N, C-alpha and C positions, 0 to 999 in steps of 0.2 A: 783276237781281239776286235770287239766289235767298234766301229766308229761311230762316230759323232751323231751319222744319220741315223744308223742301227738304232741306236742309246736314246733318240726323240722318237723316232717312230714307236717303239717298244712303248713306251713310256707314255705316250701321247692316247695310244690304241687302248690302254689300259685303263687311263684317267675316264674317258669317253665310256667302257665297256663297265666299268666300275658304278658310274653313274647312271645306266641305262638297267641292270638287274633289281629285279624285286629287293625290299628292303631294303638297307644300308649297306653301302659298300665303301670303305676305302681302298686307296690303290699307295703302295711304296714299290718305287723300284731301286734295284740293287746292279747297281753298275760291277764292270769285272773285277776292279779290285778290291770288293768285299769277297775274299775267296774262302772264307771260312763260313761266312752266313751263307753262300755260292752253296757248298758244299754238306751243309745241315740241309738246307733246303731239297738240293740233290735226292739224299738220301730217304726224303720225306714224303716224297711223291709216291699219292697212291694209287698206282697203276702197273700193270702189270702187260697191257700192250703196246699201243701206236707211243707214245710219250716216254715209257721204258726202253723201247727200242731204237728211240731217236737221242736218248739220254747215254745209251752203251755206244752208239756212235761218235756223239759230238759230246764231250763235258758242257756243263752249264757256264757259262760265259758270260752271261747277265738275265735278270728274268724280274719279274714285275710280281708281287704278291698282293692279291685282292682277300680284304679283310673284313670279315663281320662281326658285329659287337659280342654274337655268341661264342665267338672264339674260331666259326668254322673261315678257310682259307682256301684260295684257290693259286695257281700261279702260270703266267701268263710265259712264253718261251716264244722263240725263234724255231721256225720251222725252215730249213738250211735248205737251200739248194730249190727252196719254194716256194712258191705266195704263200701269204697267210701266216697265223700263227696253231704252236701247241696250247692248249690249255687240258690242265689237271688238278685234281683233287687233293689236297693236303692234308697227311693224317696226324691226329692232334698230338701232340707232344706229353711225354710224362702220362701215358695209359701203358699199362702190363701187354706184354704179348699175346696172353689170353686171350684179350677180350677181341682180337681181330680174328678170332678162329672162327669158321666155318661163315664169317663175313664176306657175301662178295663183294673184291675191287672196285669201284668206282670210277672207271678207267677214262682217260680222258679224249678230247676230241680236236680235231681241227675246227679252225677259223679261218672264214676269207678277208677280205682287208677290210671290209664293211663292219667297223664295230659294232653298229646300230641291230643289224641281223646277228652279227656274234652273238649280240646279249641274248636274241630271241634263242639261239641254238642252245646256248648253255642254259640258261631256264627252263627250258623245254626240256633236255635231256641230262648234261650232265649234274646239275644242282639238285634234281628229282631223286637220281641214284646217289649222289651225294651224300643229301639229308639224310637218306633210308640208312645209306652203310654208317653215318655217323651217330645217329640216333642208336645204332642196334652197340657199335661198341662202345660207347657212352653207359648203356644199359647194362653191359659187359662188365665194364669196370666194376659196377655194383651187381654183384650177383645177382640173379634175381630179380630184376625189374626190365618187365617187358616192354620193347620199344611202343611210345603212342604212334600213330600214323595223324595227319593232319585235320583229322573229324574226330578223333578221338582220343583221349587221353588215356591211357591207363597208370591207375597209381598202385603203388605196390607196398604195404605194410612191409614193415622192420622188424628183426626181434628186439631193437629196443623201443619199440612200439614206435618210432616213428615214419614217414611216411613219404616216398619217394617215387619220382617219375622221371622221365626222360622223354622231351615232347620238341618238334617240330618246328611249331608255327610259333614267332614271337610275340602274336596276340595271348597265346594260351599262357606263353611265359613271363608275361606282363600280368594277367590276371593272377596267376599263381603268385608271384614275387606280394603284387599287392595285398596278399591274405598270408603274408607270414612264411612262405615257401624262404630257401635260402638257395642260390645257385651253386655251387661248386666250381670255381674257375676254369680247373683243368678238365674235369670228367665231364662239366653241364649240365651235372644230374642237379635236379630239382629236389629240394627236402623238408619238410615239415615235422619240425620238433612235436614227438608225444608228451612231454612233459606235464602238459595241462588238456587233459580228454575232452574237457567241455569247450576250451580255448578250438582244439583240434575241431571237433564236430560243428562247430558252429564257423568256422571256415571252411568247410567241406560244402559243408548245406549253400554259401552262398558263393565260393568256385562254381560250384552245379549251375545255381541260376546264370552266374555270369557267361559262363562258355555255352549251356542252352542258347543265349541271345546269340553268339557267335555262329550258334551250330556245328559246334563243338560236345560230343559225346564224353560220358565219365564213365568212367570204369574200377573198380578198387579190389583187389585182388589180394593173398598174402602173398607172402614169400617164400618159397620153396628152393631155397638154393640156387646152383645151377642149372636145375635138371628143368624139361618142360614146365610153364604155369601151368595152372589150373583153371579154364573159365572164368575169369573175370565178373564179378556181380557188376550189374548196372546200373545200380545205386546205390551209392557211396553208404555204409550203416555208420550209427554213432558208437565210436567204439566202447567198447565195454569197461566199465570198471573204471573207478577213479586215479589219474595218476598225478596228480597235483603235485605239484614240489617234489616230484620224487629222485633222490639222488641216487647215483649209480657208480660203480668205479668202474675206472680205466684198467 
């Protein structure tokens, strides 16, 4: 059972680390008596290497969870019998097991006692791998959506006429939402309704211009289910045929 010094040390380190990471992160400390939360957290640690081995030797006794507004989460825990800490990605909840197939685990890393140096190591290593894996599993949860890159957004036509995408750049997400895309809170997928083709086409043109100003490319492809997607088109075409106020049965 961790003593108060251990608790304060972990919580303080996590607070500083959250403030130094790129984008906006918050830190939440889970004490030893939050047994159910800690057990659930341990099950969701997205690691098959260093952190998994540590948890196999020593059950999670307390931890700090770092959260980003888009749903990304990291867990910070003690490195028992050694100085420093361990940090790992947390797998998204409520996604099917199939979404994780063929996606490499973004295994965690060890950090020293300096949270400022630790933040640099997390940003340069773990976060880059985590964001890539996160985009892939979110895309897999909505079959046929190809993961985007930081400098290139891939939009995928869906069978119902909507357009979906999985992005890893918060700036791109902000642009999409401002032009009618809605983000699913669990999968993280952004979707633009296809009920009005004229509104949809106008949104695509405006989004393309705004993303271009940010140095982010835009591509559009047709959904091909869970098979490998065909090469995306580099410029979004205007949707063919009117779809204004179409009512679809569910």
